[in-house]
Structures are given as C-alpha cells and as structure tokens.
C-alpha positions as CSV (number, residue, x, y, z in Angstrom):
1,M,20.7,-2.1,49.1
2,L,17.3,-3.3,50.5
3,R,16.2,0.4,50.9
4,K,17.2,1.0,47.2
5,S,15.3,-2.1,46.1
6,N,12.2,-1.0,48.1
7,S,12.4,2.5,46.7
8,S,12.6,1.1,43.2
9,G,9.7,-1.2,43.9
10,N,7.6,1.7,45.3
11,Y,8.5,3.8,42.2
12,L,7.3,1.1,39.8
13,D,4.2,0.5,41.9
14,N,3.4,4.2,41.7
15,L,4.0,4.1,37.9
16,Q,1.7,1.1,37.6
17,R,-1.0,2.8,39.6
18,D,-0.8,6.0,37.6
19,S,0.0,4.5,34.2
20,W,-3.7,4.7,33.1
21,Q,-3.3,8.5,32.8
22,L,-0.3,8.2,30.4
23,E,-2.0,5.4,28.5
24,L,-5.1,7.6,28.0
25,L,-3.1,10.6,27.1
26,V,-0.9,8.8,24.5
27,T,-3.8,6.9,23.0
28,G,-6.0,10.0,22.8
29,F,-3.3,12.1,21.0
30,A,-2.4,9.1,18.7
31,L,-6.0,8.4,17.9
32,A,-6.8,12.0,17.1
33,G,-3.7,12.3,14.8
34,M,-4.4,9.0,13.0
35,L,-8.1,9.8,12.4
36,S,-7.3,13.2,11.0
37,G,-4.6,11.8,8.8
38,V,-6.4,8.8,7.3
39,D,-6.8,10.5,3.9
40,E,-3.2,11.6,3.8
41,F,-2.1,8.1,4.8
42,D,-4.2,6.5,2.0
43,S,-2.7,9.0,-0.5
44,F,0.8,8.2,0.7
45,T,0.3,4.4,0.3
46,D,-1.3,5.0,-3.2
47,R,1.8,7.0,-4.2
48,L,4.1,4.4,-2.8
49,K,2.3,1.7,-4.6
50,D,2.5,3.6,-7.9
51,I,6.2,4.2,-7.4
52,L,7.0,0.5,-6.6
53,R,4.6,-1.1,-9.0
54,G,6.2,-2.2,-12.2
55,H,9.8,-1.7,-11.1
56,P,11.9,-4.5,-12.5
57,N,13.6,-5.3,-9.1
58,V,10.5,-5.4,-6.9
59,F,9.0,-8.7,-8.2
60,G,5.5,-7.9,-6.9
61,A,6.7,-7.3,-3.4
62,E,4.9,-3.9,-3.3
63,V,1.7,-5.9,-2.7
64,F,3.0,-7.3,0.6
65,I,4.7,-4.0,1.5
66,I,1.6,-1.9,1.0
67,L,-0.6,-4.5,2.6
68,L,1.6,-4.6,5.6
69,I,1.7,-0.9,6.0
70,D,-2.0,-0.5,5.6
71,F,-2.7,-3.4,8.0
72,A,-0.3,-2.0,10.7
73,F,-2.0,1.4,10.5
74,Y,-5.6,0.3,10.7
75,V,-4.9,-2.4,13.3
76,T,-3.2,0.2,15.5
77,L,-6.1,2.6,14.9
78,M,-8.6,-0.1,16.0
79,H,-6.6,-1.1,19.1
80,F,-6.3,2.5,20.2
81,F,-10.0,3.0,19.7
82,V,-10.9,-0.1,21.7
83,H,-8.4,1.0,24.4
84,V,-10.0,4.4,24.8
85,V,-13.5,2.8,25.0
86,I,-12.4,0.4,27.7
87,R,-10.5,3.1,29.7
88,C,-13.6,5.3,29.5
89,L,-15.7,2.4,30.7
90,W,-13.2,1.8,33.5
91,I,-13.3,5.5,34.6
92,G,-17.1,5.5,34.5
93,A,-17.2,2.3,36.7
94,I,-14.8,3.9,39.2
95,G,-17.0,7.1,39.3
96,L,-20.1,5.0,39.7
97,R,-18.5,3.0,42.6
98,S,-17.4,6.2,44.3
99,V,-21.1,7.4,44.4
100,M,-23.0,4.1,44.8
101,G,-20.5,1.9,46.5
102,P,-20.0,-1.8,45.7
103,T,-22.8,-3.9,44.3
104,D,-25.2,-5.4,46.9
105,Y,-27.0,-8.4,45.3
106,E,-28.9,-9.1,48.6
107,T,-31.0,-6.0,48.1
108,L,-32.2,-7.2,44.7
109,D,-34.1,-10.2,46.2
110,L,-33.3,-12.5,43.3
111,A,-34.5,-16.0,42.9
112,P,-31.8,-18.6,43.7
113,T,-31.5,-19.6,40.1
114,F,-30.8,-16.1,38.8
115,K,-28.8,-15.1,41.9
116,K,-26.4,-18.1,41.4
117,F,-26.0,-17.3,37.7
118,I,-25.5,-13.6,38.1
119,L,-23.0,-14.0,40.9
120,R,-21.1,-16.6,38.8
121,R,-21.2,-14.5,35.6
122,N,-20.7,-11.0,36.9
123,G,-18.9,-11.4,40.2
124,S,-18.3,-8.4,42.4
125,F,-18.2,-4.9,41.0
126,D,-14.6,-4.4,42.3
127,N,-13.4,-7.4,40.2
128,Y,-15.1,-6.0,37.2
129,I,-13.2,-2.7,37.6
130,R,-9.9,-4.6,38.1
131,N,-10.5,-6.7,35.0
132,L,-11.2,-3.6,32.9
133,D,-8.0,-2.1,34.1
134,K,-6.0,-5.2,33.2
135,L,-7.6,-5.5,29.8
136,A,-6.9,-1.9,28.9
137,S,-3.3,-2.2,29.9
138,V,-2.8,-5.5,28.0
139,I,-4.3,-4.1,24.8
140,F,-2.1,-1.0,25.1
141,A,1.0,-3.1,25.5
142,V,0.1,-5.7,22.9
143,T,-0.5,-3.0,20.3
144,F,3.1,-2.0,20.4
145,L,4.2,-5.6,20.3
146,L,2.2,-6.1,17.1
147,I,3.7,-3.0,15.6
148,A,7.2,-4.4,16.4
149,I,6.2,-7.8,14.8
150,M,5.0,-6.1,11.7
151,V,8.2,-4.0,11.4
152,S,10.1,-7.3,11.7
153,T,8.0,-8.9,9.0
154,Y,8.6,-5.9,6.8
155,L,12.3,-6.1,7.3
156,S,12.2,-9.8,6.4
157,I,10.5,-9.0,3.1
158,V,13.0,-6.3,2.4
159,I,15.9,-8.7,3.1
160,I,14.4,-11.4,0.8
161,S,13.9,-8.8,-2.0
162,L,17.5,-7.6,-1.6
163,L,18.7,-11.2,-1.9
164,F,16.7,-11.5,-5.2
165,I,18.2,-8.3,-6.5
166,G,21.7,-9.3,-5.5
167,L,21.4,-12.7,-7.2
168,L,20.1,-11.2,-10.4
169,S,23.1,-8.9,-10.5
170,L,25.4,-11.9,-10.6
171,G,23.9,-13.2,-13.8
172,D,21.5,-15.9,-14.9
173,G,23.9,-18.9,-15.3
174,P,22.9,-22.4,-14.0
175,L,25.3,-22.3,-11.1
176,V,24.1,-18.8,-10.0
177,V,20.5,-19.9,-10.2
178,I,21.0,-23.1,-8.2
179,S,23.1,-21.5,-5.6
180,G,20.8,-18.6,-5.3
181,F,17.7,-20.9,-4.9
182,I,19.5,-22.9,-2.2
183,M,20.5,-19.7,-0.4
184,I,17.0,-18.3,-0.4
185,M,15.4,-21.6,0.7
186,V,17.9,-21.9,3.6
187,F,17.0,-18.3,4.6
188,L,13.3,-19.0,4.5
189,L,13.6,-22.2,6.5
190,L,15.7,-20.4,9.2
191,M,13.2,-17.6,9.3
192,L,10.3,-20.1,9.7
193,A,12.2,-21.7,12.6
194,Y,12.6,-18.3,14.2
195,L,8.9,-17.6,13.7
196,L,7.8,-21.0,15.2
197,D,10.1,-20.4,18.2
198,F,8.5,-17.0,18.7
199,L,4.9,-18.4,18.5
200,S,5.6,-21.4,20.7
201,A,7.0,-19.2,23.6
202,G,10.6,-20.4,23.1
203,V,10.3,-24.1,22.6
204,A,13.6,-24.2,20.7
205,K,15.4,-22.8,23.7
206,K,14.4,-25.5,26.2
207,N,16.4,-28.4,24.8
208,E,20.2,-28.0,25.3
209,N,21.1,-29.8,22.0
210,I,18.6,-27.8,19.9
211,A,19.5,-24.6,21.7
212,R,23.1,-24.8,20.7
213,L,22.2,-25.1,17.1
214,Y,19.5,-22.5,17.3
215,Y,21.5,-19.9,19.2
216,P,23.3,-18.4,16.1
217,V,20.0,-18.2,14.2
218,Y,18.4,-16.5,17.2
219,R,21.2,-13.9,17.4
220,V,21.3,-13.2,13.6
221,F,17.6,-12.8,13.2
222,G,17.4,-10.8,16.4
223,W,19.7,-8.2,14.7
224,L,17.9,-8.4,11.3
225,T,14.4,-7.9,12.7
226,L,15.3,-5.4,15.5
227,A,14.1,-7.9,18.1
228,R,15.8,-5.9,20.8
229,L,12.8,-3.4,20.7
230,Y,10.1,-6.0,21.6
231,R,11.8,-8.9,23.4
232,P,11.3,-7.4,26.9
233,F,7.6,-7.1,26.0
234,Y,7.6,-10.6,24.7
235,Y,9.4,-12.4,27.6
236,N,7.3,-10.5,30.1
237,L,4.2,-11.9,28.4
238,V,5.3,-15.5,28.0
239,S,6.5,-15.7,31.6
240,H,2.8,-15.6,32.7
241,P,0.0,-18.0,31.8
242,L,-2.2,-15.2,30.4
243,G,0.6,-13.9,28.4
244,K,1.3,-17.3,26.8
245,K,-2.3,-17.5,25.7
246,I,-2.0,-14.0,24.1
247,V,1.1,-15.1,22.2
248,Y,-0.6,-18.3,21.0
249,F,-3.6,-16.3,19.9
250,L,-1.6,-13.7,18.0
251,I,-1.4,-15.4,14.6
252,P,-5.1,-16.5,14.5
253,Y,-6.0,-13.0,15.6
254,L,-4.0,-11.4,12.8
255,I,-5.4,-13.8,10.2
256,I,-9.0,-13.1,11.3
257,T,-8.3,-9.4,11.4
258,L,-6.8,-9.5,7.9
259,M,-9.9,-11.3,6.6
260,I,-12.1,-8.7,8.2
261,F,-10.1,-5.9,6.6
262,G,-10.2,-7.7,3.3
263,F,-14.0,-8.0,3.3
264,R,-15.5,-5.9,0.6
265,L,-19.1,-5.2,0.1
266,Q,-20.1,-5.2,-3.6
267,P,-23.3,-3.2,-4.1
268,N,-23.8,-4.5,-7.7
269,T,-24.5,-8.1,-8.5
270,F,-23.4,-8.1,-12.2
271,F,-20.6,-5.4,-12.1
272,D,-17.2,-5.1,-10.5
273,H,-15.4,-1.8,-10.2
274,R,-11.9,-3.4,-10.6
275,Q,-10.5,-3.0,-14.1
276,S,-8.8,-6.4,-14.0
277,E,-12.1,-8.2,-13.8
278,Y,-13.1,-7.2,-17.4
279,S,-11.9,-8.5,-20.8
280,D,-10.6,-6.2,-23.5
281,E,-13.9,-6.4,-25.3
282,D,-15.8,-5.4,-22.2
283,R,-13.6,-2.4,-21.6
284,Q,-14.8,-0.8,-24.8
285,N,-18.1,-0.3,-23.1
286,I,-16.8,0.9,-19.7
287,M,-15.9,4.5,-19.0
288,F,-13.5,4.5,-15.9
289,S,-13.5,7.9,-14.3
290,Y,-9.7,7.9,-14.0
291,S,-9.3,7.8,-17.8
292,Y,-10.9,11.3,-18.2
293,A,-9.2,14.4,-17.0
294,D,-12.5,16.2,-16.1
295,E,-13.6,13.3,-13.8
296,Q,-10.3,12.3,-12.3
297,H,-9.8,12.2,-8.5
298,P,-6.4,13.7,-7.4
299,D,-5.4,10.2,-6.2
300,D,-6.4,8.4,-9.4
301,R,-3.3,7.0,-11.1
302,N,-4.5,3.8,-12.6
303,S,-4.9,4.9,-16.3
304,F,-2.2,4.4,-18.9
305,I,-4.0,6.9,-21.3
306,I,-6.1,10.0,-20.4
307,L,-8.5,11.9,-22.5
308,P,-9.9,15.4,-21.8
309,S,-13.5,14.1,-21.4
310,R,-16.0,11.4,-22.3
311,Q,-17.5,13.6,-24.9
312,L,-15.0,15.1,-27.4
313,S,-15.5,17.7,-30.2
314,G,-13.4,19.7,-32.4
315,P,-10.8,18.7,-35.0
316,V,-8.0,17.8,-32.5
317,V,-7.8,15.9,-29.2
318,E,-5.0,15.9,-26.6
319,V,-4.0,12.4,-25.5
320,R,-1.9,12.0,-22.3
321,I,0.1,8.9,-21.5
322,P,1.5,8.9,-17.9
323,V,5.0,7.5,-17.7
324,Q,4.4,4.9,-15.0
325,P,7.0,2.5,-13.6
326,R,5.2,-0.3,-15.4
327,L,5.8,1.5,-18.7
328,E,9.4,2.2,-17.7
329,S,10.1,-1.5,-17.0
330,L,9.2,-2.2,-20.6
331,V,11.4,0.6,-21.8
332,V,14.4,-1.1,-20.1
333,D,13.8,-4.2,-22.3
334,H,13.4,-2.2,-25.5
335,C,16.4,0.1,-24.8
336,P,18.8,-1.8,-22.5
337,D,21.6,0.7,-23.3
338,L,19.5,3.7,-22.2
339,V,21.0,5.2,-19.0
340,P,18.3,6.8,-16.7
341,I,18.6,10.5,-15.8
342,N,17.1,9.9,-12.3
343,S,17.3,7.0,-9.9
344,Y,15.0,6.3,-6.9
345,S,15.9,9.0,-4.4
346,F,14.4,11.2,-1.7
347,T,14.6,15.0,-1.2
348,I,14.9,16.7,2.1
349,G,12.3,19.4,2.6
350,G,11.5,19.5,-1.1
351,L,15.0,21.0,-1.9
352,E,16.3,19.4,-5.1
353,S,19.8,20.3,-4.2
354,F,19.7,17.8,-1.2
355,V,19.2,14.4,-2.8
356,I,19.7,11.2,-0.9
357,G,19.5,7.9,-2.7
358,F,21.2,5.7,-5.2
359,S,23.0,7.1,-8.2
360,L,24.4,3.9,-9.7
361,G,24.1,4.2,-13.5
362,A,22.2,7.4,-13.3
363,R,23.1,10.6,-15.2
364,Q,22.9,12.8,-12.2
365,D,25.9,13.6,-10.1
366,S,26.0,13.5,-6.3
367,L,24.1,16.8,-6.1
368,G,21.3,15.7,-8.4
369,R,22.6,17.8,-11.4
370,V,22.5,16.5,-15.0
371,P,25.6,17.1,-17.1
372,E,25.2,19.5,-20.0
373,S,26.0,16.8,-22.5
374,M,23.0,14.8,-21.3
375,K,20.3,17.5,-21.3
376,T,19.6,17.6,-25.1
377,R,18.8,13.9,-25.5
378,I,15.2,13.8,-24.5
379,Q,13.8,14.2,-28.0
380,E,16.5,12.2,-29.6
381,E,16.8,9.3,-27.2
382,I,14.4,9.2,-24.3
383,I,11.1,9.8,-26.1
384,P,11.7,7.2,-28.8
385,C,12.5,4.6,-26.2
386,L,9.4,5.5,-24.2
387,L,7.3,5.1,-27.4
388,A,9.0,1.9,-28.5
389,P,6.8,-0.5,-26.5
390,L,3.6,1.5,-27.3
391,E,1.0,1.2,-30.0
392,L,-1.9,3.6,-30.1
393,K,-5.0,2.9,-32.1
394,L,-8.1,5.0,-32.9
395,D,-10.8,2.5,-33.3
396,D,-9.0,-0.1,-35.5
397,E,-6.5,2.2,-37.2
398,E,-3.0,2.7,-35.8
399,V,-2.1,6.3,-34.9
400,A,1.4,7.5,-35.6
401,L,3.2,8.8,-32.5
402,D,5.6,11.0,-34.5
403,Q,5.3,14.1,-32.5
404,C,5.1,13.8,-28.7
405,F,5.8,16.3,-25.9
406,V,6.9,15.8,-22.3
407,R,4.8,17.4,-19.6
408,P,6.5,17.5,-16.1
409,P,4.2,16.7,-13.2
410,K,2.3,19.5,-11.5
411,K,2.1,19.9,-7.7
412,G,0.2,16.9,-6.4
413,E,0.9,14.8,-9.4
414,L,3.3,11.9,-9.5
415,F,4.3,11.0,-13.1
416,T,5.7,12.8,-16.1
417,E,3.4,12.5,-19.1
418,L,3.8,12.1,-22.8
419,I,1.4,14.3,-24.7
420,T,0.4,13.9,-28.3
421,F,-2.3,15.6,-30.4
422,I,-4.5,13.4,-32.6
423,S,-6.6,14.7,-35.5
424,L,-10.3,13.9,-35.5
425,R,-11.2,15.6,-38.7
426,D,-12.2,12.3,-40.5
427,L,-14.1,11.0,-37.6
428,S,-17.9,10.5,-37.8
429,E,-20.2,11.5,-35.0
430,G,-20.8,8.6,-32.6
431,T,-19.0,6.3,-30.2
432,H,-15.3,5.6,-30.7
433,S,-12.3,4.4,-28.6
434,F,-8.6,4.8,-28.2
435,T,-6.6,1.6,-27.5
436,L,-3.1,1.7,-26.1
437,N,-1.2,-1.6,-26.4
438,Q,2.1,-2.1,-24.5
439,Y,4.5,-4.8,-25.8
440,E,7.4,-6.6,-24.3
441,A,10.6,-6.6,-26.4
442,S,11.4,-9.8,-28.3
443,E,14.8,-11.3,-28.2
444,D,15.3,-11.1,-32.0
445,D,13.9,-7.6,-32.4
446,D,11.0,-8.9,-34.5
447,K,8.1,-6.5,-34.1
448,E,5.6,-9.1,-35.0
449,R,6.8,-11.5,-32.3
450,E,6.6,-9.0,-29.5
451,K,4.5,-10.2,-26.6
452,L,1.5,-8.0,-25.7
453,K,1.9,-7.1,-22.1
454,R,-1.3,-5.1,-21.4
455,T,-4.1,-3.3,-23.3
456,T,-6.0,-0.1,-22.2
457,V,-9.2,0.8,-23.9
458,V,-10.8,4.3,-23.4
459,P,-14.1,4.9,-25.1
460,F,-15.6,8.3,-25.9
461,Y,-18.4,9.9,-27.9
462,Y,-17.4,12.3,-30.7
463,V,-19.7,15.3,-31.4
464,D,-19.1,16.8,-34.9
465,D,-19.2,20.6,-34.4
466,R,-19.2,21.1,-38.1
467,L,-22.8,20.0,-38.4
468,D,-23.8,23.0,-36.2
469,L,-22.1,25.4,-38.6
470,M,-23.9,24.1,-41.7
471,P,-26.9,26.2,-42.8
472,A,-30.2,24.7,-41.9
473,P,-32.4,23.6,-44.9
474,A,-35.1,26.2,-45.8
475,D,-38.7,25.4,-44.9
476,Q,-40.9,24.4,-47.9
477,S,-43.5,27.1,-47.2
478,E,-40.8,29.7,-47.2
479,E,-39.5,28.5,-50.6
480,E,-43.0,28.8,-52.1
481,N,-43.4,32.3,-50.8
482,L,-40.1,33.3,-52.4
483,R,-41.3,31.9,-55.7
C-alpha cells in the first residue's frame, strides 16, 4: 500500500514538474484559435443578440447573456495571453540561469543602501524563477475556475428567465403574481446566500446549526450550477492562504475587469455613434450607414428600414423592412390569434430536415414541414399582421403599404424582409426622409390610442433625373443668328 502511495506521489510530482509543457501547449493552441476567431465570435454574438432582442419572453435578459458570453471570451483570451507571456519569461529566465548561473550581488560592488534594497526587493534569481512558475500555473488554473463561475452565472440567469416564463404562462391573476413574486425572491435570496458562501471560503459550512439549514441549498444549487466541475479547484484554492486571497479578490477583479472592458474612447466631443442618444428630430439629419444597402456592413442589423442609397433618383424606390424579433413582438399584440409557422429551433449541419427545438403552437410538424393548408396564408394573414403595427411616412405624408412582398434572407443574412415600392414621381429635388413608426396595440382596438413604441427616420437626397432629359434653353446669340 505504501509502495502504491509512493508511486502515485511520484507520478503526480512528475506531472507537476512537466505540467508547464502541457500548459504552454494548451494555451498556445487556444490563444491562436481564439485570436483567429475574434471576428467570427463577434458576428455570432451579434446574431444571437438580434435573435433574442425583442422576444416577448426574454425580458431584456439578452443584455446579460451577451455581456456574459463576451466577458468570458475576452477575459479568457487575456488570461491566456498573460500566461504565455509569463511562461516565456520563465523559460527565458531558466535559459539565462543555465548560461550565467545564479545572481552574484557581491560582484556588483553596490553601496549598502542599494544593496539592502535590491536584495530585499529582488531576492535571489532562483526564487524569481520559482515565483514565475507558480504565478503562471495559478493563472492557468484560475482561468478555468472563472470560466466555470461564468457558466454557473449564465445558468442562474437562464433559470430565473424560465421562472418568469413559467409564471406568465399561469396567467396574470393577483394570486399568481404574488406567489410568483415570493417564489422568485426566495430563489434570489438563496442564490445570494450560495454566492456569499462561495466568496467567503465556506463560512456557512463552519457552524453546525447553520450548516444543517444550508446543506439542502448547497446541494440544490450545486446541481443547478454544475458546481461539480469546479469544486475540486475551489477547495484546493481555499485550503491554502494564497488561494483564499485569490478567492477574496475574484469579485473585485471581475468588477474592475468589467469596467475596463466597458471603457469606450469617444473620438468626437459633440457626437455619439449610438442611435439611442439622438432624438427623433436629430435623426432626420443623421445618415446611419446601416440604413443604406450600399453602405451596410454584413453584420449591421440595427435598422428597421433600409433604402438603396443616400442619394435616390428615378420614379420608384425600393424600401426594405427587416422582420426583426422586436417587430414580431408587436405583431403578437396586434394579432394574438396568429399561429407562427416557425418556432425557435436549431438545424444540424444546415439540413432543414433535422430540426431540434420547440414546436409548441407552431405550424410545423416534428420534421419542420408546414402543412399544405397553411402554405397559402402569407399574403392573406401573415403580411397584414406584420404591417398592422407599422406606419410609413414620406416626409409628412403617410404612404399606403397596400402591396408588400416577402424576401427570404440570403446566405449570411438573418432576417426575412418586407419589400415595398414607393413612387417618387411627385417628389421635388432635395432632402427628404422616410419615417417608420411602430405602435403597440391598444386594448380597445382604437387606432388613435395606440402607443408609439419606436420611430426610425432615414433621410435621403432625391435627384430628379427628369431635369436632365429636358432640352437646354437656347443661347441668346444663337437665337439672333437664326433670325
């Protein structure tokens, strides 16, 4: 038994001695992959944000979900980069020591003041190498602990969102609202107790009376947050003085890091690039690039109305209205009896025949097929409901949306679009604007009492091509010669 214990100890000692190679290998590959995939990751989070934003059952939780995903990605990227730098410094220090040997301060002939300070501050070169090794290993381990904590936080947000959705499905009676509020508050308090116990290195587990009450909470939240993945890391840390300091520093560190990532340098003093910072009157003089098809970036999905260009000409213009979730959430209020064709689902390998997701209330069957009786209702039912919350104006005159077409998304696009064609024959040359108003449905179906949800203004300059086709006036000298 003793021999087996010794062999196991030797095995772990060998692993500890050679673990830097595995750390550097894993970190190097992960860092290379993450750096090469930053653009794809940003595109993925933008698409996820657009899908979740405006969904009636999300309640703004997409802000925390996207923020958490972004934060986890970039914190991990930063930790891996710092780990590689420290490991490279450690390797360089080992190489330098193998050539030069340990530091000999006696040969420097320093004054007593500087000699005492340098010895106290720097110490021996061997201690410097050992400290670099420990620091790199701790950063590597804490990185995965932070990832596990963020996953647990994400799961907690999902659970709270599911509680909201479940309570809404029960109705809006006083008893349901009060009981639901009490249930959610109890859940939040228990989650706060679990978090405080985690940050205090297990203070709730030290008193027997408190431990008996806390034990069921500890077990339940351990399952809900997948704590089994990170508890060995956690208890190994808090069992040592240095590890306790690291755990105590985690929350301040995450807050400081979040503030650093939230820092934004604004190059202009009097302008802000965010659309929400401007009033409706100001937007008439602002040309956002995502509102014009010839200037759009592939990841621009912020506009509710898209024109071909900032400068328009000709008798007709094509106006595109992306069907975003924020628009669909208004459609649900205007047409509560409309059953959706699609539900939120995922496809495997892009094959539409393999659909995984929810089909409650959707028109699709389990294989993603729409019944024949439902395929002919787009023009009769779906388009009128999509147009119900919309009001389109050209300058100050309302434009009738009598004839609209549906354009399915192309490869790389996310949303289906409504397309309509507007006549510009009576428009004078100069600056004009399209205004798209979106309204929430009123309870008594009174159009005048509908609440304005949002307004999108897209200005453009109209060039009248008919002026170029008109004959130029004859020169006065030429008229006299003709006489």
